FIKOLVO-625807 format. One record per atom (N, C-alpha, C): residue in three letters; atom name; x, y, z. Coordinates in pm, whole numbers, plus 50000, padded with zeros to 5 digits. Example, Ala and Ser with C-alpha at 12.3 -4.5 7.8 and 13.67 -1.06 7.14 Angstrom:
# FIKOLVO-625807
ALA,N,51319,49431,50780
ALA,CA,51230,49550,50780
ALA,C,51320,49670,50780
SER,N,51285,49775,50708
SER,CA,51367,49894,50714
SER,C,51290,50003,50787
# end
This chain:
# FIKOLVO-625807
UNK,N,50885,51092,49230
UNK,CA,50866,51002,49119
UNK,C,50926,51066,48993
UNK,N,50994,50985,48913
UNK,CA,51051,51042,48792
UNK,C,50948,51039,48679
UNK,N,50983,51098,48568
UNK,CA,50890,51111,48455
UNK,C,50837,50975,48409
UNK,N,50922,50874,48408
UNK,CA,50881,50741,48362
UNK,C,50783,50674,48456
UNK,N,50774,50723,48580
UNK,CA,50688,50661,48681
UNK,C,50554,50732,48697
UNK,N,50517,50821,48609
UNK,CA,50394,50897,48628
UNK,C,50271,50808,48631
UNK,N,50274,50695,48562
UNK,CA,50159,50604,48564
UNK,C,50173,50496,48671
UNK,N,50280,50501,48748
UNK,CA,50305,50395,48847
UNK,C,50196,50383,48953
UNK,N,50142,50492,49008
UNK,CA,50034,50474,49105
UNK,C,49914,50397,49048
UNK,N,49876,50426,48925
UNK,CA,49764,50355,48863
UNK,C,49800,50207,48840
UNK,N,49923,50181,48800
UNK,CA,49967,50042,48781
UNK,C,49969,49967,48913
UNK,N,50016,50034,49019
UNK,CA,50019,49973,49152
UNK,C,49877,49938,49194
UNK,N,49786,50033,49182
UNK,CA,49647,50010,49222
UNK,C,49587,49893,49143
UNK,N,49607,49894,49013
UNK,CA,49551,49787,48929
UNK,C,49606,49650,48970
UNK,N,49735,49643,48995
UNK,CA,49796,49516,49036
UNK,C,49743,49470,49171
UNK,N,49733,49562,49266
UNK,CA,49683,49525,49398
UNK,C,49537,49479,49391
UNK,N,49458,49543,49307
UNK,CA,49317,49504,49293
UNK,C,49301,49368,49227
UNK,N,49402,49321,49157
UNK,CA,49397,49188,49094
UNK,C,49441,49076,49188
UNK,N,49493,49111,49305
UNK,CA,49538,49009,49399
UNK,C,49418,48930,49452
UNK,N,49440,48803,49471
UNK,CA,49338,48720,49533
UNK,C,49356,48717,49684
UNK,N,49258,48669,49756
UNK,CA,49265,48668,49902
UNK,C,49389,48596,49956
UNK,N,49434,48491,49891
UNK,CA,49553,48419,49936
UNK,C,49684,48486,49902
UNK,N,49678,48598,49832
UNK,CA,49800,48668,49789
UNK,C,49831,48791,49872
UNK,N,49753,48816,49975
UNK,CA,49777,48933,50059
UNK,C,49812,48889,50200
UNK,N,49898,48961,50266
UNK,CA,49966,49080,50216
UNK,C,50074,49043,50115
UNK,N,50116,49140,50038
UNK,CA,50224,49125,49940
UNK,C,50340,49212,49986
UNK,N,50462,49164,49966
UNK,CA,50578,49244,50007
UNK,C,50610,49350,49902
UNK,N,50678,49454,49948
UNK,CA,50722,49559,49855
UNK,C,50804,49495,49742
UNK,N,50895,49406,49778
UNK,CA,50982,49343,49679
UNK,C,50902,49263,49577
UNK,N,50806,49184,49623
UNK,CA,50726,49104,49531
UNK,C,50638,49192,49442
UNK,N,50584,49298,49498
UNK,CA,50503,49389,49416
UNK,C,50590,49458,49311
UNK,N,50708,49502,49350
UNK,CA,50799,49565,49255
UNK,C,50833,49469,49141
UNK,N,50858,49344,49175
UNK,CA,50889,49244,49072
UNK,C,50769,49221,48981
UNK,N,50650,49212,49039
UNK,CA,50529,49189,48959
UNK,C,50503,49305,48862
UNK,N,50545,49424,48902
UNK,CA,50528,49541,48816
UNK,C,50642,49558,48717
UNK,N,50745,49474,48729
UNK,CA,50859,49483,48640
UNK,C,50948,49603,48667
UNK,N,50946,49654,48789
UNK,CA,51030,49769,48822
UNK,C,51176,49727,48829
UNK,N,51262,49812,48781
UNK,CA,51406,49788,48779
UNK,C,51478,49900,48851
UNK,N,51597,49874,48904
UNK,CA,51676,49980,48967
UNK,C,51702,50093,48867
UNK,N,51729,50209,48915
UNK,CA,51766,50242,49054
UNK,C,51644,50277,49139
UNK,N,51662,50270,49269
UNK,CA,51566,50316,49369
UNK,C,51430,50249,49356
UNK,N,51429,50121,49328
UNK,CA,51305,50048,49301
UNK,C,51204,50061,49414
UNK,N,51245,50029,49536
UNK,CA,51151,50030,49648
UNK,C,51109,50174,49681
UNK,N,51200,50268,49669
UNK,CA,51165,50408,49694
UNK,C,51060,50456,49594
UNK,N,51078,50423,49467
UNK,CA,50980,50462,49365
UNK,C,50846,50397,49392
UNK,N,50848,50270,49433
UNK,CA,50724,50201,49466
UNK,C,50657,50267,49586
UNK,N,50736,50303,49686
UNK,CA,50680,50369,49804
UNK,C,50613,50502,49767
UNK,N,50674,50579,49678
UNK,CA,50614,50704,49634
UNK,C,50481,50679,49563
UNK,N,50475,50575,49483
UNK,CA,50349,50541,49414
UNK,C,50243,50497,49515
UNK,N,50284,50419,49614
UNK,CA,50189,50377,49718
UNK,C,50138,50497,49797
UNK,N,50226,50594,49823
UNK,CA,50183,50715,49892
UNK,C,50080,50790,49809
UNK,N,50096,50792,49678
UNK,CA,49998,50858,49592
UNK,C,49862,50788,49604
UNK,N,49863,50654,49609
UNK,CA,49735,50581,49624
UNK,C,49674,50610,49761
UNK,N,49758,50627,49862
UNK,CA,49707,50658,49996
UNK,C,49635,50792,49995
UNK,N,49693,50890,49930
UNK,CA,49629,51022,49923
UNK,C,49497,51014,49847
UNK,N,49496,50939,49737
UNK,CA,49373,50922,49659
UNK,C,49265,50853,49743
UNK,N,49303,50745,49811
UNK,CA,49205,50670,49889
UNK,C,49152,50753,50006
UNK,N,49241,50825,50073
UNK,CA,49198,50908,50185
UNK,C,49101,51017,50137
UNK,N,49132,51079,50025
UNK,CA,49046,51184,49971
UNK,C,48908,51129,49931
UNK,N,48906,51003,49886
UNK,CA,48780,50941,49842
UNK,C,48708,50869,49956
UNK,N,48769,50865,50074
UNK,CA,48706,50797,50187
UNK,C,48710,50646,50178
UNK,N,48804,50594,50100
UNK,CA,48818,50448,50084
UNK,C,48925,50395,50179
UNK,N,48918,50265,50212
UNK,CA,49031,50204,50283
UNK,C,49157,50217,50199
UNK,N,49270,50226,50264
UNK,CA,49398,50247,50196
UNK,C,49446,50118,50132
UNK,N,49446,50111,50000
UNK,CA,49491,49992,49930
UNK,C,49638,49963,49960
UNK,N,49714,50067,49992
UNK,CA,49856,50049,50026
UNK,C,49874,49964,50151
UNK,N,49770,49948,50231
UNK,CA,49778,49864,50351
UNK,C,49802,49718,50316
UNK,N,49781,49681,50192
UNK,CA,49802,49542,50149
UNK,C,49949,49509,50128
UNK,N,50036,49610,50133
UNK,CA,50179,49592,50104
UNK,C,50259,49602,50234
UNK,N,50343,49502,50257
UNK,CA,50420,49495,50381
UNK,C,50567,49476,50353
UNK,N,50646,49502,50457
UNK,CA,50790,49482,50450
UNK,C,50822,49337,50484
UNK,N,50913,49279,50410
UNK,CA,50954,49140,50436
UNK,C,51013,49125,50575
UNK,N,51080,49227,50622
UNK,CA,51146,49221,50753
UNK,C,51068,49296,50860
UNK,N,50952,49346,50829
UNK,CA,50878,49430,50922
UNK,C,50770,49359,51000
UNK,N,50774,49226,51006
UNK,CA,50672,49157,51081
UNK,C,50533,49172,51022
UNK,N,50524,49162,50890
UNK,CA,50396,49179,50820
UNK,C,50332,49315,50843
UNK,N,50416,49416,50851
UNK,CA,50370,49554,50862
UNK,C,50432,49636,50749
UNK,N,50365,49742,50710
UNK,CA,50424,49831,50610
UNK,C,50546,49903,50667
UNK,N,50618,49969,50578
UNK,CA,50732,50050,50619
UNK,C,50686,50170,50700
UNK,N,50778,50229,50772
UNK,CA,50748,50344,50858
UNK,C,50679,50457,50782
UNK,N,50718,50478,50657
UNK,CA,50657,50585,50578
UNK,C,50507,50570,50563
UNK,N,50458,50446,50556
UNK,CA,50314,50423,50549
UNK,C,50247,50479,50674
UNK,N,50303,50444,50790
UNK,CA,50246,50488,50916
UNK,C,50251,50640,50930
UNK,N,50363,50700,50887
UNK,CA,50377,50845,50895
UNK,C,50272,50916,50811
UNK,N,50257,50872,50685
UNK,CA,50160,50937,50596
UNK,C,50017,50908,50640
UNK,N,49989,50785,50684
UNK,CA,49854,50753,50730
UNK,C,49816,50840,50850
UNK,N,49911,50866,50938
UNK,CA,49884,50955,51052
UNK,C,49860,51097,51002
UNK,N,49943,51142,50908
UNK,CA,49927,51277,50851
UNK,C,49791,51293,50785
UNK,N,49743,51186,50720
UNK,CA,49613,51188,50652
UNK,C,49496,51167,50749
UNK,N,49528,51145,50876
UNK,CA,49423,51124,50976
UNK,C,49364,50985,50975
UNK,N,49432,50890,50913
UNK,CA,49379,50754,50903
UNK,C,49429,50661,51012
UNK,N,49546,50691,51069
UNK,CA,49601,50613,51180
UNK,C,49650,50710,51286
UNK,N,49649,50666,51413
UNK,CA,49705,50751,51518
UNK,C,49856,50763,51504
UNK,N,49911,50870,51559
UNK,CA,50056,50890,51554
UNK,C,50130,50796,51647
UNK,N,50067,50754,51757
UNK,CA,50128,50661,51851
UNK,C,50148,50526,51782
UNK,N,50272,50476,51781
UNK,CA,50305,50355,51704
UNK,C,50225,50232,51750
UNK,N,50213,50210,51881
UNK,CA,50138,50093,51927
UNK,C,49992,50099,51886
UNK,N,49931,50214,51904
UNK,CA,49792,50231,51862
UNK,C,49780,50224,51710
UNK,N,49882,50273,51640
UNK,CA,49879,50271,51494
UNK,C,49884,50129,51440
UNK,N,49958,50041,51505
UNK,CA,49965,49902,51458
UNK,C,49828,49836,51470
UNK,N,49760,49858,51581
UNK,CA,49625,49803,51596
UNK,C,49531,49860,51491
UNK,N,49538,49991,51470
UNK,CA,49453,50056,51370
UNK,C,49489,50009,51230
UNK,N,49619,49985,51206
UNK,CA,49661,49933,51076
UNK,C,49594,49799,51046
UNK,N,49588,49712,51145
UNK,CA,49527,49580,51123
UNK,C,49380,49596,51081
UNK,N,49312,49692,51138
UNK,CA,49174,49718,51096
UNK,C,49170,49776,50954
UNK,N,49265,49865,50923
UNK,CA,49274,49924,50789
UNK,C,49303,49815,50686
UNK,N,49392,49722,50720
UNK,CA,49424,49611,50631
UNK,C,49298,49529,50602
UNK,N,49223,49494,50706
UNK,CA,49100,49416,50687
UNK,C,49000,49491,50600
UNK,N,48988,49621,50621
UNK,CA,48897,49701,50541
UNK,C,48944,49708,50395
UNK,N,49075,49719,50374
UNK,CA,49129,49723,50238
UNK,C,49105,49591,50166
UNK,N,49123,49481,50236
UNK,CA,49094,49350,50177
UNK,C,48947,49344,50136
UNK,N,48857,49380,50226
UNK,CA,48714,49374,50199
UNK,C,48673,49466,50083
UNK,N,48731,49584,50078
UNK,CA,48693,49682,49975
UNK,C,48759,49656,49841
UNK,N,48890,49647,49842
UNK,CA,48963,49644,49717
UNK,C,48969,49507,49652
UNK,N,48978,49402,49731
UNK,CA,48982,49269,49670
UNK,C,48843,49230,49621
UNK,N,48740,49277,49686
UNK,CA,48604,49249,49642
UNK,C,48579,49312,49504
UNK,N,48647,49424,49478
UNK,CA,48633,49492,49349
UNK,C,48712,49422,49241
UNK,N,48811,49339,49282
UNK,CA,48897,49270,49186
UNK,C,48852,49128,49165
UNK,N,48944,49035,49186
UNK,CA,48916,48895,49153
UNK,C,48856,48816,49267
UNK,N,48854,48871,49386
UNK,CA,48805,48795,49501
UNK,C,48655,48783,49500
# end
């Protein structure tokens, strides 16, 4: 993350917590647009901010709010980096098939936890 993005994880979290139940999942592209992110490396910068929220949530024992963000072309799944870091954090299995099933549970938990704290 560059110097200008130091507050991006907090902005990402705040935006995701304001989503209503009908607004999830949200794509990386739509979230970047909602945050007013501009090139260069828009999605990469967003991914780094989401990874920061994943580390915060894992450390606090919360569902991963980053689970609410999916790839437009990924079949309503997050990018590979989400799965890699979630496995590293012990939140999802390393096996991709098992990880997808576990992700769906993580997504449901994130909706229940984080949207309940916001506008839902």
